[in-house]
KEGURO-616281 format. One record per residue (C-alpha): x, y, z; residue in one letter. Coordinates in steps of 0.05 Angstrom, whole numbers, plus 5000, padded with zeros to 4 digits. Each point is the difference from the previous one (the first is absolute). Example, Ala and Ser with C-alpha at 12.3 -4.5 7.8 and 13.67 -1.06 7.14 Angstrom:
BEGIN
524649105156a502750694987s
! end
This chain:
BEGIN
500050005000x502850684981x501350545050x495250474966x494449485004x501449915075x499750765009x493350034964x497349445044x502250355064x497150654975x493349674988x500449645067x501550665036x494350334962x495249475026x502550105071x499250764994x493049944971x497849535055x502950465054x496350584967x493549605002x501049835073x501250735019x493950254962x495649435024x501950175072x498150734988x493449794970x498249495054x502850365059x498350724985x494349934951x503950394947x495949874936x505550264954x504849495031x495149464979x500650234928x507650005005x499849305032x495849734942x504850324950x506049695035x496649324997x498650084925x507350184987x502249425044x495849524959x503150244935x507049955029x498649315028x497849754932x506450274969x504249685054x496449334990x501750044926x507350145016x500349405046x496849554948x504850254947x506049875046x497549295012x499549854926x506950284984x503549565051x
! end
C-alpha cells in the first residue's frame, strides 16, 4: 500500500471521528439545553457522517480486493 493511500485513509478516518464528535456536541446541546438549531446541526453532522462512512467502507473493500 502506498504512503499516499495510507494518508488518504487516515484523513477519512479522522474526518469520521471529527464528524461524530461534532454530532455528539450538537446532540448534547439539543437534548440538554433544548437548542433547536443544534438539532439541525446534529442532523447535518449525521448526514455528512453517513456519506463519509460509505466512502470509508468503499476504501476498505478496495483495499481488501487489492491484497
